[in-house]
C-alpha positions in Angstrom: 47.6 262.3 91.8 47.3 262.4 95.9 44.2 259.9 96.5 44.3 260.3 100.3 44.8 262.3 103.2 47.9 262.4 103.8 50.2 265.6 102.6 51.5 265.7 99.1 55.2 266.0 100.1 54.8 262.2 102.3 52.2 260.5 99.5 55.5 261.6 97.0 58.1 260.3 99.5 56.6 257.0 99.8 55.9 256.5 96.0 59.7 257.7 95.1 60.8 255.1 97.5 59.0 252.4 96.0 60.3 253.2 92.8 63.9 253.7 93.8 63.8 250.2 95.5 62.5 248.7 92.4 65.2 250.2 90.2 68.1 249.8 92.9 67.3 246.8 94.6 69.2 243.5 92.7 69.0 241.1 95.6 67.8 237.7 94.6 64.5 237.3 97.5 63.4 234.0 96.3 64.4 230.9 98.1 64.4 227.9 95.4 65.1 225.4 98.5 62.1 227.3 100.4 59.8 226.9 97.3 61.0 223.3 96.7 60.1 222.7 100.1 56.8 224.4 99.8 55.6 222.7 96.5 56.8 219.0 97.9 54.7 219.1 100.2 52.2 217.9 98.0 54.1 215.4 96.6 57.6 214.2 96.0 58.8 215.1 92.7 56.3 217.9 92.6 58.7 220.6 92.4 60.4 219.2 89.3 57.2 218.8 87.9 55.9 222.6 88.3 59.5 224.1 87.3 59.9 221.7 84.1 58.8 223.5 81.5 57.4 226.5 82.9 61.1 227.7 83.8 59.9 231.7 83.7 57.0 230.9 86.2 58.6 232.8 88.9 60.7 235.5 89.3 63.6 235.4 91.4 62.6 238.9 93.2 60.2 240.5 94.5 58.2 244.0 94.0 57.8 247.0 95.9 54.6 249.7 95.8 53.9 252.5 98.0 51.1 252.0 100.4 49.1 255.0 98.7 49.1 253.0 95.6 47.7 250.2 97.5 44.8 252.0 98.6 44.7 254.1 95.7 43.8 250.4 93.9 41.6 249.1 96.5 39.7 252.5 96.3 39.1 251.9 92.2 38.1 248.3 93.0 35.7 249.7 95.8 34.0 252.0 93.8 33.3 249.6 90.7 31.7 247.1 93.1 29.4 249.8 93.7 28.5 250.6 90.5 28.2 247.1 89.5 25.7 246.9 92.5 23.0 248.9 90.7 20.1 248.0 88.9 20.9 250.6 86.0 24.3 249.3 85.7 23.4 245.7 85.6 20.2 246.3 83.1 22.2 247.9 80.8 25.0 245.5 80.6 23.1 242.4 80.6 21.0 243.8 77.9 23.8 242.9 75.1 25.3 240.2 77.2 25.3 236.2 76.0 21.5 235.2 77.2 23.0 232.8 79.8 24.4 235.5 81.6 20.8 236.7 82.9 20.4 233.7 84.9 21.2 235.0 88.5 23.6 233.0 90.4 24.1 233.4 94.7 27.6 232.7 93.9 29.6 235.8 93.9 32.5 234.6 92.0 35.9 233.4 93.5 39.2 234.6 92.3 38.2 238.2 90.4 41.5 239.6 89.1 42.0 243.4 88.8 45.1 244.4 86.6 46.4 247.8 86.9 49.3 249.4 85.5 51.4 252.1 87.5 51.0 254.9 85.6 52.0 258.9 85.9 48.9 259.7 87.9 48.8 256.7 89.8 47.5 252.8 89.5 45.3 252.7 86.3 42.9 249.5 85.9 43.5 247.9 82.5 41.4 245.1 83.1 39.1 242.8 85.5 39.4 239.4 85.0 36.5 236.6 86.4 38.9 233.5 86.6 42.3 235.1 87.9 45.0 232.4 87.7 47.7 232.3 90.2 46.4 233.2 93.7 47.2 229.9 95.5 51.0 229.5 93.5 51.7 233.3 94.5 50.4 232.9 98.5 52.9 229.5 98.0 55.8 231.5 96.5 55.1 234.4 99.2 55.9 231.9 101.6 59.3 231.4 100.1 60.8 234.6 99.9 64.0 236.0 102.4 64.9 239.5 103.3 65.6 241.8 100.3 67.0 245.6 100.8 67.1 247.7 103.3 63.2 248.5 103.3 62.0 249.3 106.9 58.4 248.1 107.6 57.0 246.7 104.5 54.1 244.9 104.6 52.2 242.2 102.6 49.2 244.2 100.8 45.8 242.6 101.0 43.7 240.1 103.4 46.7 237.6 103.3 48.7 239.8 105.3 46.8 238.6 108.3 45.5 235.5 107.4 46.9 232.1 105.8 45.7 231.2 102.0 44.6 227.9 103.2 42.0 229.6 105.7 41.3 232.3 103.6 40.7 230.6 100.3 39.0 228.0 101.7 36.4 230.2 103.4 35.9 231.9 100.2 34.6 228.6 98.4 32.8 227.3 101.6 31.0 231.1 101.6 29.8 230.4 98.0 28.6 227.3 99.0 26.8 228.2 102.4 25.3 231.1 100.3 23.9 228.9 97.6 22.6 226.3 100.4 21.0 228.8 103.2 19.6 227.0 105.7 19.9 223.3 105.0 23.2 223.2 106.8 24.4 221.1 104.5 28.7 220.9 104.4 30.8 221.4 100.7 31.7 217.8 100.2 33.0 217.7 97.2 34.4 220.4 94.4 35.2 220.0 90.6 38.2 221.9 89.5 37.4 222.0 85.4 39.4 223.0 82.6 39.8 222.0 78.8 42.3 219.2 79.3 43.5 220.2 82.8 46.8 218.3 82.7 48.0 220.0 79.8 47.0 224.0 81.0 49.8 226.3 81.9 48.8 226.9 85.6 47.7 222.7 86.2 50.2 222.8 89.0 48.0 225.3 90.7 44.9 223.2 90.3 46.9 220.2 91.8 47.8 223.0 94.9 43.8 223.6 95.1 43.2 219.8 94.8 45.3 219.5 98.2 44.1 222.1 100.1 40.6 221.0 99.9 41.3 217.3 100.2 43.4 218.2 103.8 40.4 219.9 105.0 37.9 216.8 104.5 36.7 217.8 101.0 36.5 215.4 98.0 38.7 217.4 95.0 39.0 216.1 91.5 40.1 217.9 88.6 38.8 217.3 85.5 37.7 217.8 81.7 34.0 219.1 81.8 33.3 216.4 79.1 33.6 213.8 82.0 30.6 215.5 84.1 27.3 213.9 83.5 23.6 215.5 84.7 21.3 212.6 86.4 18.6 213.1 88.9 18.8 216.9 89.2 22.7 216.7 90.5 26.1 216.7 88.6 28.0 214.1 88.7 31.6 212.6 87.7 31.2 209.3 88.0 29.7 207.9 90.9 30.5 211.1 92.6 28.1 214.2 93.2 29.8 217.2 92.7 28.7 220.2 94.9 30.7 222.8 93.4 32.7 223.6 90.0 35.7 226.1 90.3 35.3 227.0 86.8 39.0 227.7 85.3 37.1 227.6 81.6 37.8 230.5 79.1 34.5 230.0 77.5 32.8 232.5 79.3 29.2 231.9 78.2 30.0 228.3 77.8 28.6 228.1 74.3 31.2 225.5 73.2 29.1 222.0 72.7 31.4 220.1 74.9 30.6 222.5 77.6 26.7 221.4 77.0 26.4 219.9 80.6 28.3 222.3 82.6 26.2 224.9 80.9 23.0 223.0 81.4 24.0 222.1 85.2 24.3 225.8 85.9 21.3 227.1 84.4 19.5 224.3 86.5 21.1 225.3 89.7 22.2 221.3 89.7 25.6 222.9 91.5 27.2 225.9 92.3 29.3 227.3 89.5 32.1 230.0 90.5 32.8 231.9 88.5 29.8 232.0 86.3 28.7 233.8 82.7 26.9 236.8 84.8 30.2 237.5 86.7 31.8 237.4 84.1 29.3 239.8 82.0 29.4 242.2 84.8 33.1 242.3 85.4 35.1 241.2 83.1 33.4 242.4 79.5 35.4 245.2 78.8 33.2 247.3 77.6 32.2 248.0 80.9 35.4 249.7 81.1 34.0 252.4 78.5 30.3 252.6 81.1 32.5 253.5 84.0 34.2 255.9 82.2 31.1 257.6 81.4 30.4 260.5 83.9 27.3 261.9 82.4 26.0 257.9 82.3 27.3 257.4 86.0 25.5 261.0 87.4 22.1 260.1 85.4 22.4 256.6 87.8 22.7 258.4 90.7 26.5 257.2 91.2 27.6 260.1 93.7 30.6 262.6 92.5 33.1 260.9 95.0 32.9 257.5 93.5 33.0 259.1 90.2 36.1 261.0 90.9 37.6 257.9 91.9 36.8 256.3 88.7 37.9 258.9 86.7 41.7 259.0 88.4 41.6 255.1 88.4 40.4 253.9 85.0 42.0 254.8 81.6 39.6 256.4 78.9 38.2 253.8 76.8 35.8 253.5 74.2 34.0 251.2 72.4 35.2 250.9 68.9 33.2 252.6 66.3 33.8 251.5 62.7 32.9 254.8 61.4 35.5 256.6 63.5 38.1 254.4 61.8 40.5 257.1 60.8 40.3 258.7 63.9 41.7 255.8 65.5 44.3 255.4 63.0 45.5 259.4 63.5 45.4 258.3 67.6 46.5 254.8 67.4 50.0 255.6 69.4 48.1 256.9 72.5 45.7 253.4 72.3 45.6 249.8 73.3 42.7 247.9 71.1 41.4 244.6 72.7 38.4 242.4 72.2 35.5 242.6 74.4 35.9 239.2 75.6 39.4 238.6 75.2 41.6 237.1 78.0 45.2 236.3 78.1 46.2 239.1 75.7 44.7 237.3 73.0 44.3 239.8 69.8 45.4 242.7 71.6 47.0 245.2 70.3 49.2 248.4 71.1 48.2 251.1 68.5 51.6 252.0 67.6 52.7 248.3 66.9 49.6 247.7 64.3 50.0 247.1 60.8 47.5 248.8 58.5 45.8 245.5 57.7 45.4 244.2 61.7 43.7 248.0 62.2 41.5 247.6 59.2 40.7 243.5 60.4 39.7 245.5 63.9 37.9 248.1 62.3 36.1 246.0 59.8 32.2 245.7 60.4 32.2 242.4 61.8 34.9 242.8 64.6 34.4 246.5 65.1 31.8 246.5 68.0 33.9 243.4 70.2 36.6 246.1 70.5 37.8 248.7 73.0 40.4 251.5 72.5 41.8 252.5 75.7 44.5 254.9 76.6 47.6 253.3 76.7 49.3 253.6 79.9 53.0 252.2 79.9 53.6 249.6 82.3 55.8 250.7 85.2 59.6 248.6 85.6 61.5 246.5 87.9 65.1 246.5 87.3 67.0 243.3 87.9 70.4 241.7 87.6 69.6 238.6 85.2 72.1 236.3 84.1 75.0 238.8 85.1 73.2 241.8 83.1 70.6 244.4 84.5 67.6 244.5 82.2 64.7 246.3 82.9 61.2 244.3 83.5 58.0 245.7 82.6 55.4 245.1 85.6 51.6 245.0 86.2 49.8 244.3 89.1 47.2 242.0 89.9 44.6 242.3 92.7 43.1 239.2 93.5 39.6 240.3 95.2 36.5 238.3 96.7 33.4 240.2 97.6 35.1 243.4 97.3 37.9 242.8 99.5 41.4 242.0 98.0 43.1 239.2 99.0 46.8 239.4 97.8 48.7 241.5 95.5 50.9 239.9 93.4 52.7 241.7 90.3 53.9 240.0 86.7 57.3 241.0 85.0 57.7 240.5 81.5 59.1 241.7 78.4 57.6 242.5 75.2 54.1 244.0 74.2 52.2 241.9 76.7 52.4 239.8 80.1 53.9 236.5 79.5 55.6 233.8 81.5 58.8 233.8 78.6 60.7 235.9 79.7 64.5 235.1 81.9 63.7 236.7 85.3 60.4 237.4 84.8 57.4 235.5 86.4 54.8 235.6 89.1 56.5 238.2 91.6 55.6 239.1 95.4 54.4 242.6 96.2 55.9 244.5 99.2 54.2 247.6 100.1 56.3 250.6 101.1 54.7 252.6 103.9 53.2 255.6 103.8 52.5 258.0 107.2 48.7 256.7 106.9 50.0 253.1 107.1 51.9 253.3 110.5 
């Protein structure tokens, strides 16, 4: 659908050129020597440490997207931000969220991840994540690219296209700190990058890159398990180091696990700035929110203007909260649906309806589980055709918009084969995105 003011012919020319490049541009754009040099700046041997056990973290080529689709994704994101700011929306969402989500934080939440598929009607928002990984890895990856194919005047979309990740990301974390400490003038001194057993996490190399970034700019940074943190004198500590800000990479979004009790208390007592935090997850990432954002009648009753509602209707595939009483209806329509847990992440327990067995379907629709699932209209991902090991293969792709304070910092693609995104596909992994300009971009 034409979502901007350019003429339909120019819109389709722009979209079709990006599609042709994704189908026909076979060249290898990733300069492995440049990538090695970028990663070795962190420490000798860091490149080998990253790649060992992660051979499919980085794709060998990039992905093209039309400038029109870049603008359409940004418009959907902006529309969602307008709705999230409404008191009626917040009251509705927080009413069924975990109690901890009602604690107000001044932090916005770093690295929101808006994930899109490119459907026939343009970009379709599949889900939102609040601790979206890969931002720093993709910034490094972008710097290790070389010219690929005859795409004139392509550009890097997002704020990162006109800034460095070092400046952009540091400003983001400092903003989180400054808002919480407004008027004090206190500088951000210490950051704890926190995850369960962080050294074993697949994206642990990104933690190290962030640690290096902070330390290069005079901010002490440590990577730790939440069990290593303590509370005393109303502040959060790691040993003898007072922690100002926690960069939260946990997937226990409500901090319910006993091992996270100290971090939970620190958040509730404002002993440290936690970002992202439970309220951000409740407002953005609970997938039941997509059903609210698809409910035109409810949005109108909340006073959402017609243009915002139109953008949401165009940009979000129909999503409904699963109702166990409608089991046979879902089963009949299953081939057009994707079932996802409301608080899920990383494609865990998510199922394409056409791949479902009756046994798994019945488990989803059981009384204990039904209200925890949504059914979303299936939007097949678009494709990137590449030569991998001397063979032409077609890889699925999704587009992740990294967003802070409503602004897109960068857009990256994930290339994969299979039912859901993964980092196990030869030739797949994170890939930079280049936008093909339409008339409005020139």
